[in-house]
N, CA and C atoms as a LAMMPS dump frame, in Angstrom:
ITEM: TIMESTEP
0
ITEM: NUMBER OF ATOMS
138
ITEM: BOX BOUNDS ff ff ff
-5.0000000000000000e+02 5.0000000000000000e+02
-5.0000000000000000e+02 5.0000000000000000e+02
-5.0000000000000000e+02 5.0000000000000000e+02
ITEM: ATOMS id mol type element x y z
1 1 1 N -213.024 240.737 266.982
2 1 2 C -214.207 241.559 267.199
3 1 3 C -215.382 240.638 267.5
4 2 1 N -216.102 240.961 268.531
5 2 2 C -217.241 240.147 268.939
6 2 3 C -218.527 240.654 268.286
7 3 1 N -219.322 239.703 267.8
8 3 2 C -220.608 240.052 267.2
9 3 3 C -221.764 239.588 268.075
10 4 1 N -221.457 239.218 269.302
11 4 2 C -222.489 238.697 270.202
12 4 3 C -223.517 239.77 270.511
13 5 1 N -224.76 239.364 270.532
14 5 2 C -225.84 240.294 270.849
15 5 3 C -225.789 240.669 272.325
16 6 1 N -226.138 241.885 272.656
17 6 2 C -226.164 242.365 274.031
18 6 3 C -227.579 242.745 274.394
19 7 1 N -227.881 242.644 275.676
20 7 2 C -229.192 243.083 276.144
21 7 3 C -229.103 244.548 276.541
22 8 1 N -230.248 245.194 276.604
23 8 2 C -230.271 246.591 277.015
24 8 3 C -229.746 246.77 278.444
25 9 1 N -230.107 245.904 279.409
26 9 2 C -229.529 246.046 280.746
27 9 3 C -228.001 245.89 280.765
28 10 1 N -227.459 244.993 279.947
29 10 2 C -226.004 244.839 279.864
30 10 3 C -225.361 246.116 279.322
31 11 1 N -225.976 246.648 278.285
32 11 2 C -225.483 247.891 277.688
33 11 3 C -225.493 249.019 278.72
34 12 1 N -226.612 249.182 279.407
35 12 2 C -226.74 250.252 280.409
36 12 3 C -225.727 250.082 281.533
37 13 1 N -225.538 248.859 281.997
38 13 2 C -224.588 248.616 283.083
39 13 3 C -223.166 248.943 282.648
40 14 1 N -222.812 248.561 281.448
41 14 2 C -221.465 248.838 280.933
42 14 3 C -221.203 250.334 280.869
43 15 1 N -222.138 251.061 280.296
44 15 2 C -221.91 252.483 280.086
45 15 3 C -222.133 253.318 281.341
46 16 1 N -222.87 252.814 282.299
47 16 2 C -223.016 253.528 283.572
48 16 3 C -221.691 253.565 284.327
49 17 1 N -220.872 252.528 284.13
50 17 2 C -219.573 252.445 284.81
51 17 3 C -218.455 253.147 284.046
52 18 1 N -218.703 253.558 282.839
53 18 2 C -217.653 254.112 281.994
54 18 3 C -217.104 255.429 282.549
55 19 1 N -215.795 255.544 282.488
56 19 2 C -215.137 256.788 282.897
57 19 3 C -214.512 257.496 281.698
58 20 1 N -214.794 256.978 280.492
59 20 2 C -214.244 257.58 279.281
60 20 3 C -214.95 258.894 278.956
61 21 1 N -214.252 259.749 278.251
62 21 2 C -214.886 260.972 277.761
63 21 3 C -215.814 260.606 276.608
64 22 1 N -216.705 261.512 276.289
65 22 2 C -217.646 261.256 275.191
66 22 3 C -216.902 260.966 273.896
67 23 1 N -215.878 261.732 273.63
68 23 2 C -215.104 261.546 272.4
69 23 3 C -214.387 260.198 272.388
70 24 1 N -213.818 259.821 273.502
71 24 2 C -213.084 258.559 273.58
72 24 3 C -214.011 257.35 273.476
73 25 1 N -215.237 257.491 273.94
74 25 2 C -216.165 256.356 273.983
75 25 3 C -217.089 256.262 272.777
76 26 1 N -217.123 257.261 271.942
77 26 2 C -218.135 257.351 270.881
78 26 3 C -218.206 256.12 269.982
79 27 1 N -217.073 255.661 269.468
80 27 2 C -217.109 254.54 268.53
81 27 3 C -217.579 253.256 269.216
82 28 1 N -217.036 252.958 270.39
83 28 2 C -217.438 251.727 271.075
84 28 3 C -218.896 251.798 271.514
85 29 1 N -219.36 252.972 271.925
86 29 2 C -220.757 253.167 272.309
87 29 3 C -221.675 252.833 271.13
88 30 1 N -221.323 253.332 269.954
89 30 2 C -222.098 253.048 268.744
90 30 3 C -222.099 251.555 268.429
91 31 1 N -220.928 250.917 268.492
92 31 2 C -220.843 249.486 268.195
93 31 3 C -221.654 248.668 269.193
94 32 1 N -221.629 249.062 270.465
95 32 2 C -222.422 248.358 271.473
96 32 3 C -223.924 248.533 271.222
97 33 1 N -224.334 249.717 270.793
98 33 2 C -225.743 249.927 270.442
99 33 3 C -226.15 249.033 269.274
100 34 1 N -225.272 248.878 268.302
101 34 2 C -225.562 247.979 267.176
102 34 3 C -225.774 246.562 267.676
103 35 1 N -225.007 246.145 268.672
104 35 2 C -225.169 244.801 269.234
105 35 3 C -226.505 244.67 269.959
106 36 1 N -226.924 245.722 270.661
107 36 2 C -228.21 245.687 271.365
108 36 3 C -229.34 245.528 270.364
109 37 1 N -229.302 246.273 269.292
110 37 2 C -230.378 246.256 268.306
111 37 3 C -230.149 245.222 267.213
112 38 1 N -229.089 244.399 267.352
113 38 2 C -228.759 243.344 266.373
114 38 3 C -228.682 243.906 264.959
115 39 1 N -228.04 245.032 264.86
116 39 2 C -227.89 245.722 263.596
117 39 3 C -226.438 245.593 263.145
118 40 1 N -226.198 245.46 261.854
119 40 2 C -224.8 245.429 261.416
120 40 3 C -224.147 246.779 261.696
121 41 1 N -222.9 246.754 262.11
122 41 2 C -222.217 248 262.44
123 41 3 C -221.669 248.694 261.199
124 42 1 N -221.664 247.993 260.077
125 42 2 C -221.214 248.575 258.82
126 42 3 C -222.296 248.357 257.762
127 43 1 N -222.437 249.299 256.869
128 43 2 C -223.409 249.103 255.79
129 43 3 C -222.995 247.932 254.9
130 44 1 N -223.969 247.233 254.375
131 44 2 C -223.661 246.139 253.454
132 44 3 C -223.116 246.682 252.148
133 45 1 N -222.152 245.978 251.601
134 45 2 C -221.606 246.355 250.293
135 45 3 C -222.55 245.848 249.215
136 46 1 N -222.893 246.71 248.275
137 46 2 C -223.778 246.295 247.184
138 46 3 C -223.055 246.271 245.877
């Protein structure tokens, strides 16, 4: 799994080309957004 940060233009370009259905793409779309905003994709364990 890659944790590399993505830029907003990279994110937009990737998803503009996507042919996946909304349901099929939902998880990866969320993970890619986390990379754009440099946010952890999972909550921290406390």
